C-alpha positions, 0 to 999 in steps of 0.5 A: 339782161343779156340778163341779169345773172347769166355770168354765174359760174353755175352749170345745170341741166337744160330742163328743170321743174320743181316737183310741186309744179309738176301737173297730174293730169295735163301739162301746165303753161310753161315759161322758158328762163334764160337762166337758172332759178335764182332771185332774177325770178324774184317776182315769179318765186313770190307769186307761186309762194303766195298762190297767186300763181298755181302749180298745177297751172303754171311750170317753167323751163330753166335756162343756163349755159347748157340750155337751149336759148328760150326763142329755141325752146318756145319755137320747139313747143318746149315752153308757151312763153319765155324770157328774151333779150331785145336782140335775140328776139328781133333776130328770131323774128327775122328768121321767120319766128311769129313772136310776140312781146309782151312785157319787160320786167327790167326797164333798163339793162344792168350791162355797163363797164367797170373800170379802176380809178387809174383809167376811169372810163366815166363817159363815152369819150373816155372808150377810144384808146382803152383796152377792154375786156369783153366776155363775149359777142354780145357784149362786143356788139354793144360796145360797137353800137355805143361808138357809133351812137356817140360818133367817136372816132375810133372803138377800143381794143377788145380783149376776150375775158371770162365772166369774173372781174379778176382780169381787170384787177390783175390790170389786164385791160382798162375796162370790163364789160359788166352787170350791175347785178353781178360782177358790181356785188362781186367787187362790193363783197371783196370790200371794195367801194364804188366811185371810189376803188371802182367805176361802173358806167351803164350802157343806158348812160351811153345811149345803148338803151334797152330793156332786160328780161322781156316776156314773149310768146307766139302770136298763136298761143296769145290768140288761143290762150290770152286768158291764161297769158294775162293770168300769168303776167298778173301774177309775175306783176303782183309778185314783183310789186310785193318784193319790197323786202328783198330778203324775202325773194332771195330765201325762195331762191336759195331755199326752195326754187334754187335749193340745189344750186349752191346759191349764196344768201348775202349775194341773192339778197344784195342782187335782189335789192339792186335789181329792184331799181330796174322795175321803174321806167327812167323815162316814166317811173309812174308807169305800171310795172312790166309795161312796154313803153311805145315811145321808148321802143320806138325812139332810143332802143330802135336807135340802138338796134340800128347801131348794131347793123340790123337795118331791116327792123320791122315796125314795133306794132308788128312785134308787140302787143301793149294791150296784154299789160294794159289788161292785166293792170286793169285786172290788178286795180279792179281786184 
């Protein structure tokens, strides 16, 4: 979301399971996260809290700054399913991992560019000649792809930055790669108003189309345990459908599943409010939650992938299974 909350300055052990998720007699099916157990996983927390997913059947493996990548965890047998972003997934597939993409929790990416009114970045044409603060290689790759996708004459100047928007406020750069679910909220909590005191331009609006928080597994596990995969995704989809009051998922994250992380309830509630707007597909708002859209994947998303220099991308049907979420939603409608 990239993922939605990776920029929180928290560290944690690589592996964590809530005590009530432990299984006495046999191991539960485990889900490898990309980040800490915060409100980014509100749908999962609600499903567990309501009993739609049982703790003796499903567990989770925490991600974070000190944890292995989810692809590494799943490939190594540390989890049966996982959360991932599109480029790391395709890179893992290119290295020979027989992974299958099943679902996308967030139908658009929260990644974008923050800027201030003095030198606003509101369109792709505003990027050349600007000094852009970037956190890491993934963000720089996205910006380079934006330059290519929009036929810009040149890329902005890149300046390494940390995970806080403070350098932007100190005018160390003209823009700052950021997440709508994180640094934008940080500025709001400082009393700043969007489109007045700062601007945010999403990468989706810059033709760099992507999902966030995609769910994957190995082809072998899907073939052997399809019913388990369907049950897990049914619970998660139901949880996100019930995430109408942002305070509910935020409280579960702060007080139960992430209770040892010092999460801020107001921030988590605001994040949940914002991320709810990412659940619907911009191209097809009536599409059922978590669904993959073949046309979007084959079209703008693969175009964005190729713009990063990845040219040997396999056909979508080779690494996606669209039938799992179709089965999930068929069962939810019948239930």
